[in-house]
N, C-alpha and C positions, 0 to 999 in steps of 0.2 A: 475571457479573463482566465488566468491560471493562478490558483492559490498554491503557494509553496510553503510547506511546514516541516517542522523538525519532530523527531521522535519524542515521546513521553506521554504524559497524561492528557486525555481528551482528544487524541488523534482521530479516533473513530467519529466522535461528535463533529469535529471540524470537517471531515470528509462528507459526513451525512448532511451537514448544513450546506456545504458547497453544492452537493448533488441537488438538494431541494431548490437552490437558487439557479440551477442550470449551468453551473460553472465546472471547470476541470480542476483537478488537483494533482500535485506531486508532493508526497510526504515521505520523509525518511522514517524508517521503522527500526526498532531494536531487532536483533537477530531472533530473540525469543518470540516476539510477536509475529515476525515473518514466518518462522517455523509453524506457528499455530495456524496462521492463515493458509499456508501451503499444505499443511497436513502431513508433512514428512520432512526429512532432512533437507537442508538447503543445498541446492544445486545451481551453479551459475546459469543464468539465462533469463529469458523473458517468459513468464508463466501467467496464463489467464487464470484468474481466481475469482471467487465469490467470498467476500469478507463478511462473515457473520458476526454480529456483536456478541461479546462474552457477557456473562452475568455482571462483571465488573465494569464494563463500558458504560459510560454515562451517555444517555440518548437525549437528543434534542426533542422535547415534547411535541413541537409543531411539525416535525419531519417524519417521514416514513421510517419505521423500524426495519424495513426489508434489508437483506444483505446488500452490500455494495459490490458492484461489478467493476472489475478493473484488471490491472496487470501488476504482478510482483516482479520487479527487476532486481536481480541478484548479480552483483559483480564481485568476484574474488579479487582481493588485493594481493600484493606481492607475497605476503606470508599466508599460508593456508588457513591459519586461525582467524584471519580477518576477512570480513565481507561487508559490502555496502548493500543495504536492502532498502528498496523504495516501493511504495504503492503509487500507481499512476492511473488516472481514469482516462487518459488520452488514448486514442486508437493507435495500434502499432504503425510504425513507419515502414516503408519498403526496405530500408537498410536497418540492420539490428542496432539498437541503442547501446548494447553491451560491447565495450571495446575489449579486445583480448590483449 
């Protein structure tokens, strides 16, 4: 099963709970959160990341508080100021998911 979610409050908790249930996720992130997870400026591509909860993230008490392993997918849209950012726990595919 694949859980698909949108950016905003509680995103870490949703991914944490899905991991606990042995499920995969695809969640859209705000650019601000994506930069924090990546640890640098956003660059288009498929980046392996370890998502550590911030002090503000609400954690699911029954789940492990360990960082979440996954990939940060960043796709630039036509205008340079816009980017689509997603966190995915699925393994990489042979062909890139990012279309140019």
